[in-house]
ROSE-4610 file (N, C-alpha, C; in Angstrom, 1 decimal, always signed):
// ROSE-4610
residu = [T/T/T/A/A/A/S/S/S/T/T/T/P/P/P/G/G/G/K/K/K/Q/Q/Q/T/T/T/F/F/F/T/T/T/A/A/A/T/T/T/A/A/A/T/T/T/L/L/L/S/S/S/G/G/G/A/A/A/T/T/T/G/G/G/T/T/T/S/S/S/S/S/S/Q/Q/Q/T/T/T/V/V/V/Y/Y/Y/V/V/V/R/R/R/Q/Q/Q/P/P/P/P/P/P/A/A/A/P/P/P/L/L/L/E/E/E/I/I/I/L/L/L/V/V/V/P/P/P/A/A/A/Y/Y/Y/F/F/F/Y/Y/Y/P/P/P/S/S/S/A/A/A/G/G/G/G/G/G/S/S/S/D/D/D/W/W/W/D/D/D/R/R/R/M/M/M/T/T/T/A/A/A/G/G/G/A/A/A/L/L/L/A/A/A/H/H/H/P/P/P/G/G/G/L/L/L/K/K/K/V/V/V/T/T/T/A/A/A/I/I/I/L/L/L/N/N/N/P/P/P/A/A/A/N/N/N/G/G/G/I/I/I/F/F/F/N/N/N/S/S/S/T/T/T/E/E/E/P/P/P/R/R/R/Y/Y/Y/L/L/L/L/L/L/A/A/A/A/A/A/Q/Q/Q/D/D/D/F/F/F/V/V/V/G/G/G/A/A/A/G/G/G/G/G/G/R/R/R/L/L/L/L/L/L/G/G/G/Y/Y/Y/V/V/V/Y/Y/Y/T/T/T/R/R/R/Y/Y/Y/G/G/G/T/T/T/G/G/G/S/S/S/R/R/R/S/S/S/I/I/I/A/A/A/D/D/D/I/I/I/K/K/K/T/T/T/N/N/N/I/I/I/D/D/D/N/N/N/Y/Y/Y/L/L/L/Q/Q/Q/F/F/F/Y/Y/Y/G/G/G/R/R/R/E/E/E/R/R/R/I/I/I/S/S/S/G/G/G/I/I/I/F/F/F/L/L/L/D/D/D/E/E/E/M/M/M/A/A/A/S/S/S/E/E/E/T/T/T/S/S/S/K/K/K/L/L/L/D/D/D/F/F/F/Y/Y/Y/R/R/R/E/E/E/I/I/I/Y/Y/Y/R/R/R/Y/Y/Y/I/I/I/K/K/K/A/A/A/I/I/I/D/D/D/P/P/P/K/K/K/L/L/L/R/R/R/V/V/V/V/V/V/G/G/G/N/N/N/P/P/P/G/G/G/M/M/M/V/V/V]
num = [1/1/1/2/2/2/3/3/3/4/4/4/5/5/5/6/6/6/7/7/7/8/8/8/9/9/9/10/10/10/11/11/11/12/12/12/13/13/13/14/14/14/15/15/15/16/16/16/17/17/17/18/18/18/19/19/19/20/20/20/21/21/21/22/22/22/23/23/23/24/24/24/25/25/25/26/26/26/27/27/27/28/28/28/29/29/29/30/30/30/31/31/31/32/32/32/33/33/33/34/34/34/35/35/35/36/36/36/37/37/37/38/38/38/39/39/39/40/40/40/41/41/41/42/42/42/43/43/43/44/44/44/45/45/45/46/46/46/47/47/47/48/48/48/49/49/49/50/50/50/51/51/51/52/52/52/53/53/53/54/54/54/55/55/55/56/56/56/57/57/57/58/58/58/59/59/59/60/60/60/61/61/61/62/62/62/63/63/63/64/64/64/65/65/65/66/66/66/67/67/67/68/68/68/69/69/69/70/70/70/71/71/71/72/72/72/73/73/73/74/74/74/75/75/75/76/76/76/77/77/77/78/78/78/79/79/79/80/80/80/81/81/81/82/82/82/83/83/83/84/84/84/85/85/85/86/86/86/87/87/87/88/88/88/89/89/89/90/90/90/91/91/91/92/92/92/93/93/93/94/94/94/95/95/95/96/96/96/97/97/97/98/98/98/99/99/99/100/100/100/101/101/101/102/102/102/103/103/103/104/104/104/105/105/105/106/106/106/107/107/107/108/108/108/109/109/109/110/110/110/111/111/111/112/112/112/113/113/113/114/114/114/115/115/115/116/116/116/117/117/117/118/118/118/119/119/119/120/120/120/121/121/121/122/122/122/123/123/123/124/124/124/125/125/125/126/126/126/127/127/127/128/128/128/129/129/129/130/130/130/131/131/131/132/132/132/133/133/133/134/134/134/135/135/135/136/136/136/137/137/137/138/138/138/139/139/139/140/140/140/141/141/141/142/142/142/143/143/143/144/144/144/145/145/145/146/146/146/147/147/147/148/148/148/149/149/149/150/150/150/151/151/151/152/152/152/153/153/153/154/154/154/155/155/155/156/156/156/157/157/157/158/158/158/159/159/159/160/160/160/161/161/161/162/162/162/163/163/163/164/164/164/165/165/165/166/166/166/167/167/167/168/168/168/169/169/169/170/170/170/171/171/171/172/172/172/173/173/173/174/174/174/175/175/175]
x = [-17.2/-17.3/-16.0/-15.3/-14.0/-14.2/-13.4/-13.4/-12.4/-11.5/-10.2/-10.3/-10.2/-10.1/-8.9/-8.7/-7.4/-7.4/-6.2/-5.8/-6.1/-7.1/-7.2/-6.9/-6.3/-5.8/-6.5/-7.2/-8.0/-7.3/-6.7/-6.2/-7.2/-7.3/-8.2/-7.5/-7.6/-6.9/-7.6/-7.8/-8.7/-8.1/-8.4/-7.6/-8.9/-8.6/-9.6/-8.8/-9.1/-8.6/-7.0/-6.4/-5.0/-4.4/-5.1/-4.7/-4.9/-3.9/-4.2/-4.1/-4.8/-5.0/-5.2/-4.3/-4.4/-4.7/-5.5/-6.0/-5.8/-5.5/-5.6/-6.2/-6.9/-7.7/-7.5/-7.0/-6.9/-7.9/-8.5/-9.5/-9.1/-9.8/-9.5/-10.8/-10.8/-12.2/-12.0/-12.8/-13.1/-13.4/-13.3/-13.7/-14.9/-16.0/-17.4/-17.7/-18.5/-18.8/-19.5/-19.1/-19.9/-21.1/-22.0/-23.3/-23.6/-24.9/-25.1/-25.4/-25.4/-25.5/-26.3/-27.2/-27.8/-27.9/-27.1/-27.1/-28.2/-29.1/-30.2/-29.8/-29.9/-29.9/-31.3/-31.6/-33.0/-33.2/-33.3/-33.1/-34.8/-35.5/-36.9/-37.8/-38.5/-39.4/-40.1/-40.0/-40.9/-42.3/-43.0/-44.2/-45.3/-46.4/-47.0/-47.9/-48.1/-49.1/-48.7/-47.6/-47.2/-46.0/-45.0/-43.9/-43.1/-42.0/-40.9/-40.1/-40.0/-39.1/-40.3/-41.5/-42.3/-42.1/-42.0/-41.7/-40.4/-39.5/-38.0/-37.9/-38.5/-38.7/-39.2/-40.3/-41.1/-40.1/-39.4/-38.6/-37.4/-36.7/-35.8/-36.3/-37.6/-38.0/-38.6/-38.7/-39.3/-37.9/-36.9/-35.7/-34.5/-34.6/-33.6/-32.1/-31.9/-30.5/-29.7/-30.7/-30.1/-30.1/-28.5/-28.1/-28.6/-29.4/-30.2/-29.5/-28.5/-28.3/-28.7/-29.4/-29.9/-29.4/-29.2/-28.5/-29.6/-29.6/-30.4/-30.1/-31.0/-30.7/-31.6/-31.9/-32.9/-32.2/-32.8/-32.3/-31.0/-30.6/-29.5/-28.2/-28.5/-27.5/-27.2/-28.1/-27.7/-28.8/-28.8/-30.0/-29.4/-30.3/-30.0/-31.1/-32.0/-32.7/-33.3/-33.7/-34.3/-35.9/-35.8/-37.2/-37.9/-39.1/-39.8/-40.2/-40.6/-40.7/-39.7/-38.3/-37.0/-36.8/-37.1/-36.6/-37.4/-38.9/-39.7/-39.4/-39.0/-38.5/-37.4/-36.3/-35.1/-35.2/-36.1/-36.3/-36.8/-38.1/-38.6/-37.7/-37.0/-36.0/-34.9/-34.3/-33.2/-33.9/-35.0/-35.8/-36.2/-36.2/-36.3/-35.3/-34.1/-32.8/-31.9/-32.5/-31.5/-30.4/-29.6/-28.6/-28.7/-28.2/-28.2/-26.9/-26.8/-25.6/-26.0/-25.6/-25.8/-25.1/-26.0/-25.2/-24.8/-23.5/-22.7/-22.1/-22.3/-21.5/-20.3/-19.3/-18.0/-17.6/-18.3/-18.0/-16.6/-16.4/-15.0/-13.7/-13.7/-12.8/-12.1/-12.9/-12.5/-12.2/-12.9/-13.0/-14.2/-15.1/-16.4/-17.2/-16.7/-17.5/-16.3/-16.4/-15.1/-15.1/-14.0/-13.9/-14.7/-14.9/-15.7/-17.2/-17.7/-19.1/-19.3/-18.4/-18.8/-18.8/-17.9/-17.8/-19.0/-19.7/-20.8/-21.9/-22.1/-22.9/-23.1/-21.7/-21.4/-22.0/-21.6/-21.9/-23.7/-24.1/-25.6/-26.3/-26.0/-26.4/-26.6/-25.4/-25.1/-26.0/-26.1/-26.7/-28.3/-28.8/-30.2/-30.9/-30.2/-30.7/-30.3/-29.2/-28.6/-27.8/-26.5/-25.6/-26.1/-27.2/-27.8/-28.6/-28.8/-29.5/-28.4/-27.7/-26.6/-25.4/-25.0/-24.1/-22.9/-23.3/-21.8/-22.3/-21.4/-21.2/-21.0/-21.9/-21.8/-21.3/-20.0/-19.4/-19.7/-20.3/-20.6/-20.0/-20.0/-19.0/-17.6/-17.0/-15.5/-14.8/-13.8/-12.6/-12.1/-11.5/-10.8/-9.2/-8.8/-7.6/-6.7/-5.4/-4.8/-4.5/-4.3/-4.0/-5.0/-6.1/-7.1/-7.2/-6.3/-6.2/-6.2/-5.5/-5.4/-6.7/-7.3/-8.8/-9.7/-9.8/-10.4/-10.1/-8.8/-8.2/-8.6/-8.6/-8.8/-10.3/-11.1/-12.6/-12.8/-12.2/-12.2/-11.7/-10.5/-10.0/-10.9/-11.7/-12.7/-13.8/-14.3/-15.3/-15.0/-13.8/-13.2/-12.9/-12.5/-12.2/-13.6/-14.8/-16.1/-16.2/-16.1/-16.5/-15.6/-14.7/-14.3/-15.0/-16.1/-17.2/-18.0/-17.9/-18.7/-18.2/-18.9/-18.8/-18.5/-17.5/-17.3/-17.3/-18.3/-18.6/-18.4/-17.5/-17.2/-17.9/-18.4/-18.8/-18.3/-17.0/-16.5/-17.5/-18.7/-19.7/-18.9/-17.7/-17.2/-15.9/-15.4/-14.2/-13.0]
y = [-55.1/-53.7/-53.6/-52.5/-52.2/-50.8/-50.9/-49.8/-48.8/-49.1/-48.2/-48.2/-46.9/-46.8/-47.2/-47.5/-47.7/-49.2/-49.6/-51.0/-52.0/-53.1/-54.1/-55.6/-56.3/-57.5/-58.7/-59.8/-60.8/-62.1/-62.9/-64.2/-65.3/-66.4/-67.3/-68.8/-70.0/-71.0/-72.2/-73.1/-74.3/-75.6/-76.7/-77.8/-78.9/-79.6/-80.5/-81.7/-83.2/-84.3/-84.0/-83.7/-83.6/-82.4/-81.6/-80.6/-79.2/-78.4/-76.9/-75.8/-75.1/-74.1/-72.5/-71.6/-70.3/-69.3/-68.2/-67.2/-65.9/-64.7/-63.6/-62.6/-61.5/-60.6/-59.3/-58.3/-56.9/-56.0/-55.3/-54.3/-53.0/-51.8/-50.6/-50.0/-49.4/-49.2/-47.6/-47.1/-45.6/-45.2/-43.8/-43.0/-42.8/-42.8/-42.5/-41.4/-40.9/-39.7/-38.8/-37.7/-36.4/-36.4/-35.9/-36.1/-34.9/-35.3/-34.5/-33.1/-32.0/-30.6/-30.1/-29.1/-28.8/-27.2/-26.4/-25.0/-24.6/-23.6/-23.0/-21.6/-21.3/-19.8/-19.1/-18.6/-18.4/-16.8/-16.7/-15.2/-15.0/-15.4/-15.3/-14.8/-13.8/-13.1/-14.1/-13.9/-14.6/-14.1/-14.1/-13.6/-14.3/-13.7/-14.4/-15.5/-16.6/-17.6/-18.6/-19.4/-20.3/-19.9/-19.3/-18.9/-20.1/-19.7/-20.7/-20.9/-19.8/-20.0/-20.9/-20.8/-21.8/-23.2/-23.4/-25.1/-25.3/-24.4/-24.8/-25.1/-24.2/-24.5/-26.0/-26.2/-27.6/-28.6/-28.4/-29.6/-29.8/-28.8/-28.8/-29.6/-29.0/-29.7/-31.0/-31.5/-32.8/-33.8/-33.3/-34.2/-33.4/-33.7/-33.1/-33.6/-34.8/-35.4/-34.7/-34.0/-33.4/-31.9/-31.6/-30.0/-29.2/-28.3/-27.3/-25.9/-25.3/-23.9/-23.1/-21.9/-21.2/-19.8/-19.2/-17.9/-16.8/-16.0/-15.0/-13.7/-13.2/-12.0/-11.1/-10.2/-9.3/-8.0/-7.4/-6.1/-6.4/-7.6/-7.9/-7.6/-7.8/-7.7/-6.4/-5.4/-3.8/-3.4/-3.2/-2.9/-2.1/-1.4/-0.4/-0.9/-1.6/-2.0/-3.6/-3.9/-5.7/-5.4/-6.3/-6.4/-7.4/-7.1/-7.9/-9.2/-9.5/-10.9/-11.6/-11.1/-12.0/-12.4/-11.5/-11.9/-13.1/-12.9/-14.2/-15.4/-15.0/-16.7/-17.0/-16.1/-16.6/-17.3/-16.7/-17.5/-18.6/-18.8/-20.0/-21.2/-20.7/-21.5/-22.1/-21.3/-21.8/-22.4/-22.3/-23.0/-24.4/-24.5/-25.8/-26.7/-26.1/-26.8/-26.2/-25.3/-24.8/-23.8/-23.3/-22.5/-21.6/-20.3/-19.0/-18.5/-18.4/-17.5/-16.0/-14.9/-13.7/-13.5/-12.9/-12.8/-11.6/-11.3/-10.1/-10.3/-9.4/-9.5/-8.6/-9.0/-8.4/-7.7/-7.7/-7.1/-7.8/-8.9/-9.5/-8.7/-8.1/-7.5/-6.2/-5.6/-4.7/-3.5/-3.2/-1.9/-1.2/-1.7/-0.9/-1.2/-2.2/-2.2/-2.3/-1.1/-1.3/-2.3/-2.5/-3.3/-2.7/-1.3/-0.8/-1.1/-1.1/-1.3/-2.8/-3.7/-5.0/-5.4/-5.0/-5.0/-4.7/-3.4/-3.1/-3.9/-4.7/-5.5/-6.5/-7.1/-8.3/-8.0/-6.5/-6.3/-6.2/-5.5/-5.4/-6.7/-7.7/-9.1/-9.5/-9.6/-9.7/-8.8/-7.5/-6.7/-6.6/-6.9/-6.8/-8.2/-9.2/-10.6/-11.4/-11.1/-11.6/-12.8/-12.8/-13.9/-15.2/-15.0/-16.3/-17.2/-16.3/-16.8/-16.8/-16.0/-16.1/-16.7/-17.8/-18.7/-18.6/-17.5/-17.4/-16.4/-16.2/-15.1/-15.9/-15.4/-16.1/-14.9/-15.0/-14.1/-14.2/-13.4/-13.7/-12.8/-13.1/-12.5/-12.5/-13.5/-13.3/-13.5/-12.7/-12.9/-14.2/-14.6/-15.9/-15.8/-14.4/-14.0/-14.0/-14.6/-14.8/-13.4/-12.5/-11.0/-10.3/-11.1/-10.4/-11.3/-11.9/-13.0/-11.9/-11.1/-10.1/-9.4/-9.2/-8.3/-9.6/-10.5/-11.6/-12.0/-12.1/-12.4/-11.4/-10.2/-9.3/-9.3/-9.7/-9.9/-11.1/-12.3/-13.5/-13.1/-12.4/-12.2/-11.3/-10.5/-9.7/-10.3/-11.5/-12.4/-13.2/-13.7/-14.4/-13.7/-12.5/-11.7/-11.4/-11.4/-11.0/-12.5/-13.4/-14.8/-15.9/-16.6/-17.5/-18.8/-18.9/-20.0/-19.5/-18.5/-18.1/-18.6/-19.2/-19.9/-18.9/-19.0/-18.2/-19.2/-18.9/-19.6/-18.6/-19.1/-18.0/-18.8/-17.7/-18.2/-17.1/-17.8/-16.9/-16.5/-17.2/-16.8/-17.1/-17.5/-17.5/-18.3/-18.7/-19.5/-18.8]
z = [+60.4/+61.0/+61.6/+61.1/+61.6/+62.7/+63.8/+64.6/+64.2/+63.4/+63.2/+61.5/+61.0/+59.5/+59.2/+57.8/+57.2/+56.8/+56.4/+56.0/+57.1/+56.4/+57.4/+56.8/+57.4/+56.7/+57.5/+56.7/+57.3/+56.8/+57.8/+57.2/+58.0/+57.1/+57.4/+57.2/+58.3/+58.0/+58.1/+57.4/+57.4/+57.0/+57.8/+57.7/+57.2/+56.1/+55.6/+55.1/+55.8/+55.4/+55.2/+56.5/+56.5/+55.7/+54.8/+54.2/+54.7/+54.8/+55.3/+54.3/+54.2/+53.4/+53.8/+53.6/+54.1/+53.3/+53.6/+52.7/+53.3/+52.6/+53.2/+52.4/+52.9/+52.1/+53.0/+52.0/+52.6/+52.1/+53.0/+52.7/+53.3/+52.8/+53.3/+53.9/+55.2/+55.6/+55.6/+55.3/+55.2/+56.5/+56.6/+57.9/+57.5/+58.6/+58.5/+57.7/+56.8/+56.3/+57.1/+56.7/+57.8/+57.5/+58.4/+58.1/+57.1/+56.4/+55.1/+55.5/+55.1/+55.3/+54.2/+54.3/+52.8/+53.3/+52.1/+52.3/+51.3/+51.9/+51.2/+51.0/+49.8/+49.5/+49.6/+50.8/+51.1/+50.9/+49.5/+49.1/+48.8/+49.5/+49.2/+50.6/+50.4/+51.4/+52.5/+53.9/+54.6/+54.8/+53.9/+53.9/+54.6/+55.3/+56.5/+55.6/+56.4/+56.0/+54.9/+55.2/+54.1/+53.2/+53.7/+52.8/+52.7/+51.8/+51.6/+52.9/+53.9/+54.9/+55.7/+55.9/+56.8/+56.3/+54.9/+54.4/+55.0/+54.9/+55.3/+56.8/+57.5/+58.9/+59.0/+58.5/+58.8/+58.4/+57.3/+56.8/+57.9/+58.3/+59.5/+60.6/+61.1/+62.1/+62.0/+60.9/+60.4/+60.4/+60.2/+59.9/+60.9/+62.1/+63.1/+62.7/+62.2/+62.1/+60.7/+60.0/+59.0/+59.1/+59.1/+59.1/+58.0/+58.3/+57.2/+57.6/+56.7/+57.0/+55.8/+56.2/+55.2/+55.2/+54.0/+54.0/+54.1/+55.0/+55.3/+54.6/+53.8/+52.8/+52.8/+53.9/+54.0/+53.1/+52.3/+51.3/+50.8/+50.3/+49.7/+50.9/+52.0/+53.0/+53.7/+53.2/+53.4/+54.1/+55.5/+56.2/+57.6/+58.0/+59.2/+60.4/+60.1/+61.5/+61.0/+62.0/+61.8/+61.1/+60.1/+59.4/+60.2/+60.7/+61.5/+60.8/+59.8/+59.2/+59.1/+58.7/+58.6/+60.0/+61.1/+62.4/+63.0/+62.6/+62.9/+62.2/+61.3/+60.4/+60.7/+61.1/+61.5/+63.1/+63.8/+65.2/+65.1/+64.2/+64.0/+63.4/+62.4/+61.5/+62.6/+63.4/+64.4/+65.5/+65.8/+66.9/+66.3/+65.0/+64.6/+64.3/+64.7/+64.6/+63.5/+62.6/+61.5/+61.8/+61.0/+61.1/+60.2/+60.4/+59.5/+59.3/+58.1/+57.7/+57.1/+57.5/+57.1/+55.5/+54.6/+53.2/+53.0/+52.7/+52.6/+51.2/+50.2/+48.9/+49.2/+48.0/+48.3/+47.0/+46.2/+44.8/+44.1/+44.5/+43.8/+44.4/+45.5/+46.1/+45.3/+44.2/+43.4/+44.2/+45.3/+46.2/+45.7/+44.9/+44.8/+46.2/+46.8/+48.2/+48.9/+49.9/+50.9/+52.0/+52.6/+53.9/+54.9/+55.0/+56.3/+55.9/+54.5/+54.4/+54.4/+54.3/+54.4/+56.0/+56.7/+58.2/+58.8/+58.1/+58.6/+58.5/+57.3/+57.1/+58.1/+58.3/+59.1/+60.4/+61.1/+62.4/+62.2/+61.6/+61.4/+61.5/+61.0/+61.3/+62.5/+63.1/+64.5/+65.6/+65.4/+65.9/+65.9/+64.5/+64.4/+64.5/+64.0/+64.1/+65.2/+66.0/+67.2/+66.8/+67.6/+67.5/+67.8/+68.7/+69.0/+67.9/+66.9/+65.4/+64.5/+64.3/+63.2/+63.5/+63.0/+63.1/+62.2/+61.5/+60.2/+59.3/+58.6/+57.2/+56.0/+55.0/+53.7/+53.0/+52.4/+51.5/+50.2/+49.4/+48.0/+47.3/+45.8/+45.0/+45.2/+45.7/+46.0/+44.7/+44.8/+43.8/+43.6/+42.6/+42.5/+42.3/+42.1/+42.0/+43.4/+43.2/+44.5/+45.0/+44.0/+44.4/+45.4/+45.5/+46.7/+47.9/+48.0/+49.3/+50.6/+50.6/+51.8/+52.1/+50.9/+51.1/+51.9/+51.6/+52.0/+53.5/+53.6/+55.0/+55.9/+55.6/+56.5/+57.1/+55.9/+56.3/+57.2/+57.0/+57.7/+59.0/+59.3/+60.9/+61.5/+60.9/+61.5/+61.9/+61.2/+61.5/+62.6/+62.7/+63.8/+65.0/+65.0/+66.2/+66.8/+66.2/+66.7/+67.6/+66.9/+67.7/+66.9/+67.3/+66.4/+66.1/+66.7/+66.4/+65.1/+64.8/+63.5/+62.4/+61.5/+60.4/+59.1/+58.3/+57.2/+56.0/+55.1/+53.9/+52.6/+51.8/+50.7/+49.2/+48.5/+47.1/+46.2/+45.3/+44.4/+43.4/+43.0/+41.9/+40.4/+40.3/+39.0/+39.1/+38.0/+38.2/+38.6]
């Protein structure tokens, strides 16, 4: 067991019947892996009495060492009030140790979804579901062209200006 990652060289010397031999072996020690995290696209409705949200919450509770992050997606991310079933599911899931990302689609940065609309979606997650439950934003339908970088930088900066601890996860949805 090595305490420092990187190159480690071991040397051993032995003497038997007046003859001495030496041998060296070099090994490379990796850094410990990051803990496993599961990202769940929880695009299902949290109906009463045994929904997939209930099962996901039970799983997070049963495995406290496993990071489970779910993507919360009421009304495809476009809403103007709290949906009570989603709020209850969010409270239970976060209470069980889970993390939540709010779903926001970007229409590949084409302009068919304005920056203002995207910012409104982000604000609504934090206002209606609470910063204490929302740990980040999941940006879906991201463009893959470098010409769209400024569009996404503006969104990223907006999220980080709200709270630098908010996580930003992007999904290009295409090559």
